[in-house]
C-alpha positions in Angstrom: 41.9 7.0 173.0 43.6 7.5 169.6 43.4 4.9 167.0 47.0 4.2 167.4 46.6 3.4 171.1 43.6 1.2 170.4 45.6 -0.8 167.9 48.5 -1.1 170.4 46.1 -2.4 173.1 44.3 -4.7 170.7 47.7 -6.3 169.7 48.5 -6.8 173.4 45.1 -8.4 173.9 45.8 -10.9 171.1 49.2 -11.6 172.6 47.5 -12.3 176.0 45.0 -14.6 174.4 47.6 -16.5 172.5 49.9 -17.0 175.4 47.4 -17.5 178.2 43.8 -18.3 177.0 44.8 -20.7 174.2 48.2 -21.9 175.4 47.1 -25.5 175.0 46.3 -25.1 171.3 49.6 -24.8 169.6 48.4 -23.6 166.2 45.9 -21.1 167.5 48.3 -19.9 170.2 51.0 -19.2 167.6 48.6 -17.5 165.2 47.2 -15.1 167.8 50.6 -14.4 169.3 52.2 -13.5 165.9 49.1 -11.5 164.9 49.2 -9.5 168.1 52.9 -8.9 167.9 52.5 -7.7 164.3 49.8 -5.2 165.3 51.8 -3.9 168.3 54.9 -3.3 166.1 52.7 -1.7 163.4 51.2 0.7 165.9 54.6 1.7 167.1 55.9 2.3 163.6 52.8 4.4 162.8 53.2 6.5 165.9 56.9 7.0 165.0 55.8 8.2 161.6 53.2 10.5 163.0 55.7 12.0 165.5 58.2 12.7 162.7 55.6 14.5 160.6 54.1 16.6 163.5 55.0 20.3 163.2 53.8 21.5 166.6 56.7 21.0 169.0 54.6 20.4 172.1 52.5 17.8 170.4 55.6 16.3 168.9 57.2 16.1 172.3 54.1 14.4 173.8 53.9 11.9 170.9 57.6 11.1 171.3 57.1 10.4 175.0 54.2 8.2 174.2 56.3 6.4 171.6 59.0 5.6 174.2 56.6 4.1 176.6 54.9 2.1 173.8 58.4 0.7 172.9 58.9 0.0 176.7 55.7 -2.0 176.7 57.0 -4.0 173.8 60.2 -4.6 175.8 58.1 -6.1 178.6 56.8 -8.6 176.1 60.4 -9.4 175.1 61.3 -9.8 178.7 58.4 -12.3 179.1 59.7 -14.2 176.1 63.2 -14.4 177.6 61.8 -16.1 180.7 60.0 -18.8 178.8 61.1 -22.4 179.1 62.1 -22.6 175.5 64.5 -19.6 175.9 66.2 -21.0 179.0 66.6 -24.4 177.2 68.1 -22.6 174.2 70.5 -20.7 176.4 71.7 -23.9 178.0 71.2 -22.7 181.6 71.6 -25.0 184.5 68.4 -25.9 186.5 69.2 -23.5 189.3 70.2 -20.7 186.9 67.1 -21.3 184.8 64.9 -21.1 187.9 66.6 -17.8 189.1 66.3 -16.3 185.6 62.7 -17.3 185.3 61.8 -15.7 188.7 63.5 -12.5 187.8 61.9 -12.1 184.4 58.5 -13.2 185.8 58.7 -10.4 188.4 59.9 -7.7 186.1 57.8 -7.9 183.0 54.4 -7.3 184.6 55.8 -4.2 186.4 57.3 -2.9 183.2 54.2 -3.5 181.2 51.8 -2.1 183.7 53.8 1.2 184.2 54.3 1.7 180.4 50.7 1.0 179.6 49.3 3.4 182.2 51.7 6.2 181.2 50.8 5.6 177.5 47.1 5.9 178.3 47.6 9.0 180.4 49.6 10.8 177.7 47.0 9.8 175.1 44.2 11.3 177.3 46.2 14.5 177.7 46.7 14.8 174.0 43.0 14.2 173.2 41.9 16.7 175.9 43.7 19.6 174.1 44.4 18.4 170.5 45.2 21.8 169.1 47.3 23.1 172.0 49.0 20.5 174.1 50.3 22.0 177.4 53.7 20.3 178.2 52.9 20.7 181.9 49.7 18.7 181.6 51.5 15.9 179.8 54.2 15.8 182.4 51.7 15.7 185.3 49.6 13.0 183.6 52.6 10.8 182.9 54.0 11.3 186.4 50.7 10.4 188.0 50.3 7.4 185.8 53.8 6.2 186.6 53.1 6.6 190.3 49.9 4.5 190.0 51.8 1.9 188.1 54.6 1.6 190.7 51.9 1.4 193.4 50.3 -1.5 191.6 53.7 -3.1 191.2 54.1 -2.9 195.0 51.5 -5.7 195.1 54.1 -8.2 193.7 56.6 -8.1 196.5 53.8 -7.9 199.1 52.4 -11.1 197.5 55.8 -12.7 197.7 56.3 -11.9 201.3 52.8 -13.1 202.1 53.5 -16.5 200.5 56.8 -16.8 202.3 55.3 -15.9 205.7 52.0 -17.5 205.2 49.7 -17.8 208.2 46.4 -19.7 207.7 43.3 -19.4 209.8 40.9 -22.3 209.3 37.3 -21.0 209.6 35.7 -24.0 208.0 33.3 -26.3 209.9 35.0 -29.0 211.9 33.7 -31.7 214.2 34.9 -35.2 215.0 32.3 -37.8 213.9 30.5 -39.5 216.8 29.8 -43.3 216.9 26.9 -44.2 214.7 24.2 -46.8 215.3 25.9 -49.4 213.1 29.2 -49.1 215.0 27.6 -49.1 218.4 25.6 -52.2 217.5 28.7 -53.9 216.1 30.6 -53.3 219.3 27.7 -54.5 221.4 27.4 -57.8 219.5 31.1 -58.6 219.3 31.7 -62.3 220.1 35.2 -61.6 221.4 36.7 -58.4 222.9 38.9 -56.0 220.9 41.5 -53.6 222.0 41.9 -50.1 220.5 45.3 -48.6 220.9 45.7 -44.9 220.1 49.3 -44.1 219.2 49.6 -40.4 220.1 51.2 -38.2 222.7 48.7 -38.2 225.5 48.6 -34.4 225.6 48.0 -33.9 221.9 44.8 -32.4 220.6 44.3 -35.3 218.2 44.4 -37.7 221.2 41.6 -35.7 222.9 39.4 -35.9 219.8 40.0 -39.6 219.4 39.2 -40.2 223.1 36.0 -38.3 222.8 34.9 -40.8 220.1 36.2 -44.1 221.6 35.2 -43.4 225.2 31.5 -43.7 224.2 32.2 -47.2 222.9 34.5 -48.4 225.7 33.1 -51.2 227.8 33.4 -55.0 228.3 33.7 -55.6 224.5 36.1 -52.8 223.8 39.3 -51.9 225.7 40.9 -48.5 225.1 44.4 -47.2 225.7 46.5 -44.2 224.6 50.2 -44.9 224.0 53.2 -43.0 222.8 54.9 -45.1 220.2 58.4 -44.4 221.6 57.4 -45.5 225.1 56.7 -49.2 224.2 58.7 -50.2 221.1 58.1 -53.9 221.6 54.3 -53.5 221.5 54.6 -51.1 218.6 56.6 -53.6 216.7 54.1 -56.4 217.4 51.3 -54.2 216.2 53.4 -53.0 213.2 53.2 -49.4 214.2 56.3 -47.3 213.4 55.2 -43.9 214.5 52.5 -41.9 216.3 49.4 -40.9 214.5 47.8 -44.4 214.1 44.9 -46.2 215.6 45.4 -50.0 216.0 42.5 -52.4 216.5 43.4 -55.9 217.8 40.9 -58.7 217.9 40.9 -61.6 220.3 42.7 -64.8 219.3 41.0 -66.7 216.5 41.4 -70.5 216.3 42.9 -71.8 213.1 43.4 -75.5 213.4 45.4 -75.8 216.6 47.1 -72.4 216.4 45.9 -69.1 217.7 46.2 -65.9 215.7 45.7 -62.3 216.8 44.2 -60.1 214.1 45.4 -56.5 214.1 44.4 -53.8 211.7 45.3 -50.1 211.8 44.5 -46.8 210.1 46.3 -43.5 210.0 44.8 -40.3 211.5 47.9 -38.0 211.9 49.5 -36.1 214.8 48.7 -32.5 213.8 45.1 -31.5 214.3 44.9 -29.4 211.1 46.0 -32.3 209.0 44.0 -34.9 210.9 40.6 -33.0 210.6 39.6 -34.8 207.5 40.2 -38.3 209.0 38.4 -37.3 212.2 35.3 -36.2 210.3 35.1 -39.7 208.8 36.4 -41.6 211.8 33.2 -43.6 212.3 33.2 -45.0 208.8 37.0 -45.9 209.0 36.7 -47.5 212.4 33.6 -49.5 211.5 35.3 -50.9 208.4 38.4 -51.9 210.4 36.3 -53.4 213.2 34.4 -55.6 210.8 37.7 -56.9 209.3 39.0 -57.7 212.8 35.9 -59.1 214.4 34.3 -60.9 211.4 37.3 -61.7 209.2 37.3 -61.4 205.4 33.9 -61.6 203.7 33.5 -62.2 200.0 30.7 -60.9 197.8 30.4 -62.2 194.2 28.9 -60.2 191.4 27.7 -62.4 188.5 29.0 -61.5 185.0 28.4 -62.6 181.4 24.7 -61.6 181.2 25.1 -57.9 180.3 24.8 -57.0 184.0 25.8 -53.7 185.4 29.6 -53.5 186.1 32.0 -52.1 188.7 34.6 -51.5 186.0 34.9 -48.9 183.2 32.2 -47.3 181.2 31.0 -43.7 181.3 27.3 -44.4 181.9 26.7 -43.7 185.6 23.3 -45.3 185.5 24.9 -48.7 184.7 28.0 -48.6 186.8 28.4 -50.1 190.3 31.6 -48.4 191.5 29.8 -46.8 194.5 28.1 -50.1 195.4 31.5 -51.7 195.5 32.6 -49.0 198.0 29.5 -49.6 200.1 30.2 -53.4 200.2 33.8 -52.7 201.2 32.5 -50.4 204.0 30.7 -53.4 205.6 33.7 -55.7 205.3 33.3 -57.4 201.9 35.9 -58.1 199.3 34.1 -57.9 195.9 34.9 -60.5 193.2 33.3 -61.5 189.9 31.5 -64.7 189.2 31.1 -65.9 185.6 31.6 -69.0 183.6 35.3 -68.9 183.9 35.1 -68.4 187.6 32.9 -71.6 187.9 29.3 -70.2 187.7 28.4 -73.1 185.5 29.6 -75.7 188.0 29.3 -74.3 191.6 29.5 -71.1 193.6 32.9 -70.9 195.4 33.0 -72.0 199.0 34.3 -68.6 200.2 31.1 -66.9 199.0 29.3 -65.1 201.8 27.0 -63.3 199.3 26.1 -63.6 195.6 24.6 -60.6 193.8 22.9 -60.6 190.4 22.5 -57.0 189.3 20.5 -56.3 186.1 20.7 -59.5 184.2 19.7 -58.4 180.7 20.8 -61.5 178.8 19.6 -65.1 179.4 21.5 -67.4 181.9 22.6 -70.8 180.9 20.6 -73.6 182.4 23.7 -74.8 184.3 24.3 -71.3 185.7 20.7 -71.1 187.0 21.0 -74.6 188.5 24.2 -73.5 190.3 22.5 -70.5 191.9 19.6 -72.7 193.0 22.0 -75.3 194.5 23.7 -72.4 196.3 20.4 -71.4 197.9 19.7 -75.0 198.9 22.9 -75.3 200.8 22.2 -72.2 202.9 23.4 -69.4 200.6 22.6 -65.6 200.5 21.4 -64.2 197.2 20.7 -60.6 196.3 18.9 -60.0 193.0 18.2 -56.6 191.4 16.1 -56.8 188.2 16.1 -54.2 185.4 13.3 -53.9 182.8 14.3 -51.9 179.7 12.8 -49.7 177.0 13.8 -50.0 173.4 13.2 -47.2 170.9 9.5 -47.4 171.5 8.5 -50.8 172.8 9.1 -52.4 176.1 11.6 -55.2 176.1 10.0 -57.7 178.4 12.0 -60.1 180.6 12.3 -63.4 178.7 9.9 -65.9 180.3 11.9 -68.8 179.0 15.1 -67.5 180.7 16.4 -70.2 183.1 17.0 -67.4 185.6 13.2 -67.4 186.1 13.6 -70.7 187.9 16.0 -69.0 190.4 13.4 -66.3 191.1 10.7 -69.0 191.5 13.0 -70.8 193.9 13.0 -67.6 195.9 9.2 -67.4 195.7 9.2 -64.3 193.3 8.3 -63.6 189.7 8.8 -60.5 187.7 5.7 -58.4 186.9 5.0 -56.8 183.5 5.8 -53.2 182.7 7.8 -50.4 184.2 6.4 -48.2 187.0 5.8 -44.6 186.2 4.1 -41.6 187.9 2.7 -38.3 186.8 3.5 -36.5 190.1 5.9 -38.5 192.4 9.1 -38.5 190.5 12.6 -36.9 190.4 13.6 -34.6 187.6 17.1 -35.1 186.1 17.2 -31.5 184.8 15.5 -28.2 185.7 12.8 -28.8 183.2 10.5 -31.9 183.6 10.7 -34.4 180.8 8.4 -37.2 179.9 11.2 -39.7 180.7 11.5 -38.4 184.2 8.2 -40.1 185.0 10.2 -43.3 185.4 12.3 -41.8 188.3 9.8 -42.8 190.9 10.4 -43.0 194.7 8.8 -44.6 197.6 8.4 -44.1 201.4 6.3 -47.2 202.0 8.4 -49.8 203.8 7.7 -52.7 206.1 9.3 -53.3 209.5 11.3 -56.3 208.2 14.9 -56.5 209.4 16.2 -56.1 205.9 15.1 -52.4 205.9 14.7 -51.5 209.6 16.9 -48.4 209.4 15.3 -47.1 206.2 11.8 -47.7 207.6 12.7 -45.6 210.7 14.3 -42.7 208.7 11.4 -42.7 206.2 9.4 -40.8 208.8 12.1 -38.1 208.6 12.0 -37.8 204.8 14.3 -40.7 203.6 13.2 -42.0 200.3 14.2 -45.0 198.2 14.6 -43.7 194.6 13.7 -46.3 192.0 14.4 -45.0 188.4 13.0 -47.3 185.7 11.7 -49.8 188.2 9.7 -52.9 187.5 7.5 -54.7 190.1 7.4 -58.2 191.5 4.8 -60.7 192.6 4.8 -63.7 194.9 4.7 -67.2 193.4 1.7 -69.2 194.6 2.5 -72.4 196.4 6.0 -71.3 197.5 7.2 -73.5 200.4 9.3 -70.8 202.1 8.3 -67.3 203.3 8.2 -64.1 201.3 7.9 -60.7 202.9 7.2 -57.6 200.8 9.6 -55.0 202.2 8.8 -52.0 200.0 5.8 -51.0 197.9 5.3 -48.2 195.4 3.2 -45.1 196.0 -0.5 -45.4 195.1 -0.2 -43.0 192.1 2.2 -45.3 190.3 1.1 -47.4 187.3 2.8 -50.2 185.4 3.4 -48.8 182.0 3.1 -51.7 179.4 3.3 -50.0 176.0 6.2 -47.7 176.8 4.5 -44.4 176.0 4.7 -43.2 179.7 1.0 -42.3 179.6 -1.7 -43.9 181.6 -3.6 -46.0 178.9 -6.1 -48.7 178.5 -5.4 -51.7 180.7 -3.1 -49.7 183.0 -4.2 -48.4 186.4 -2.8 -46.6 189.3 -2.2 -48.8 192.4 0.4 -49.9 194.9 2.9 -52.4 193.5 5.5 -54.5 195.4 9.0 -53.4 194.5 11.2 -55.3 197.0 10.9 -58.5 198.9 12.9 -60.7 201.4 12.5 -64.4 201.2 13.7 -67.3 203.3 13.6 -71.1 203.0 15.2 -74.3 204.2 16.0 -75.3 207.7 19.1 -75.7 210.0 22.4 -75.5 208.1 20.4 -75.3 204.8 18.4 -72.2 205.7 18.9 -69.6 203.1 18.0 -65.9 202.6 17.3 -63.9 199.5 16.5 -60.3 198.5 14.8 -59.3 195.3 14.7 -55.6 194.2 12.7 -54.6 191.2 15.1 -51.9 190.1 18.9 -52.3 189.6 19.4 -48.7 188.5 18.8 -47.6 192.1 22.1 -49.3 192.9 24.1 -47.5 190.1 26.6 -44.7 190.6 24.0 -42.1 189.5 21.4 -42.9 192.2 23.0 -44.8 195.1 24.4 -41.6 196.6 20.9 -40.9 197.7 20.9 -41.7 201.5 17.8 -43.8 201.3 19.3 -46.1 198.7 22.5 -46.5 200.8 20.5 -47.4 203.9 18.5 -50.0 201.9 21.8 -51.7 200.8 23.3 -51.6 204.2 20.3 -53.2 205.9 19.6 -55.7 203.1 23.2 -57.0 203.0 23.5 -57.2 206.8 20.2 -59.2 207.0 21.4 -61.6 204.2 24.5 -62.5 206.1 22.7 -62.8 209.4 24.2 -59.6 210.9 21.0 -57.6 211.1 21.7 -56.7 214.7 24.6 -54.5 213.4 22.4 -52.5 211.0 22.1 -48.8 211.5 23.7 -45.6 210.3 27.3 -44.5 210.1 28.1 -40.9 211.2 30.2 -38.5 209.1 31.0 -34.8 209.7 32.7 -34.5 206.3 31.9 -31.3 204.4 30.0 -31.6 201.3 32.1 -30.2 198.5 30.6 -27.6 196.2 31.2 -28.8 192.7 31.9 -26.2 190.0 31.9 -26.7 186.3 34.8 -25.6 184.2 32.8 -22.5 183.1 32.2 -21.7 186.7 36.0 -21.9 187.4 36.8 -19.6 184.4 34.2 -17.1 185.5 35.5 -17.0 189.1 39.2 -16.7 187.9 38.6 -13.7 185.5 36.1 -12.2 187.8 38.7 -11.9 190.6 41.6 -11.0 188.3 39.8 -8.3 186.2 36.3 -7.8 187.6 37.2 -6.7 191.2 40.0 -4.2 190.2 37.7 -2.7 187.5 34.9 -2.4 190.0 37.3 -0.5 192.4 38.6 1.8 189.7 35.1 2.4 188.4 33.8 3.3 191.8 36.7 5.8 192.2 36.1 7.3 188.8 32.4 7.7 189.5 33.1 9.4 192.9 35.6 11.8 191.3 33.1 12.8 188.6 30.4 13.5 191.1 32.9 15.6 193.2 33.8 17.6 190.0 30.2 18.1 189.2 29.4 19.4 192.7 32.4 21.8 192.5 31.2 23.0 189.1 27.7 23.5 190.5 29.1 25.5 193.4 31.0 27.7 191.1 
């Protein structure tokens, strides 16, 4: 290419960068755009000057033709500017007129620019091929061929428009309706009163068939199933508060409230079209399980203590200290999650509606009155879940304060916190591709008892399920405790309790099995209480609880605490796991498909053409 053409293309590239790549940066966008426009105009003026001073008529004619198409390319840029939102606002066009004008300019400027650029490059090539004697015929053939290629490429635009207007989609993704999981089947089997599931669909619909395949497995004495077209029974639909097809209604048996009877009905939407209903069908077991708990068991309330630097369900960017996913898990088993601090009465008494109290990572001392409140809650038959969190400072281990009144709550549960943080040189998870010394804290275990608080996890541990315990402490039983303590999870034998915080096995530290989770019980009759103590709160955070083993532990532990261990088990889901791309990945895919693929095609064609010419030259 000539220097003039290189300058013209460079200016166009700067215009593209300013208008597309850096459109969100106003100053940079304007600077690049004006610089690019200036270079394009300068290249056109220089070509015009060169054309005027050329003595050879054939070369002058070729340069003049190139000049016209260079100006035409600049006109495409002007057409792009005319279609901009600022221009339509300046012209005062109505909304419909502005839309029409924008569509026209958006369709025309790429065609005009593509054709002018290809012809300019073709003429430039023809001139360089014979710089001293430019054959007019070669210039004409080159420009005609380039224009034909440009118009062929332009044909893609109307084809794309027609394809979008007459779009037909073929879904080749994996799809399968979820089947009833162990937890749902156990819940149905242990219902105290029967429930009725009403599927509001046209009986012949594909969605109804998928729903029937799921619910027929559960149908029996405790679950009645029927399919109903909403329009065929408006009175029942009104009673169940269903206004259209596409819903599943779950009605519980009458509950006694004083002297009145009340029927509880909950519903969730699935949809009537199979394509749009696929996502809900893939998570059908989770959705139905949650609704069934609300109908059969009523509203449950779980309180999370606050005011002691605990992990939180709200705000914060640190996924290792956030409990958003834990809150979702609790909702999945029918809990409404509330906070419990001094202003909510933690210093006086635990609210009467509390089915469960959770203390997650208390890193600041409790008041004596708060600790006494939790102890009284246990004594009256409460359910308490405690997850401890030892911490490292810059170099030294910050030990759990032995004078903290919360220690009395742990002792009332028959548990005391051990010293140090568990580490391993081999059995740990890496948070990045390269192992770091800090990764030694990300231990895991597969050693579980057969206690009802982790029945499912114990079963799936044989299939590879693991409980990940990053930055875990360990626990010990209190001697002379009047209740019963069962160690439900232990660390692997290659773990040691790191005391000095250097994450190296040192003096006074030894590798051995450490208790990391326990279930304790005490009291009798109506005062019988249950408690869970886990030595690592980080395992419940948003960063680590997505691990299936951690989720199974929470499900089983919570069900055991509230006396519903018979409903423990797994929930089934056929939902596709999304592939997450970073922003850099998205940019690479975008420009790869826009520029990379076409260049690959043109490059392949050029290579084949060169080989064919070489063969013809060799034959000659």
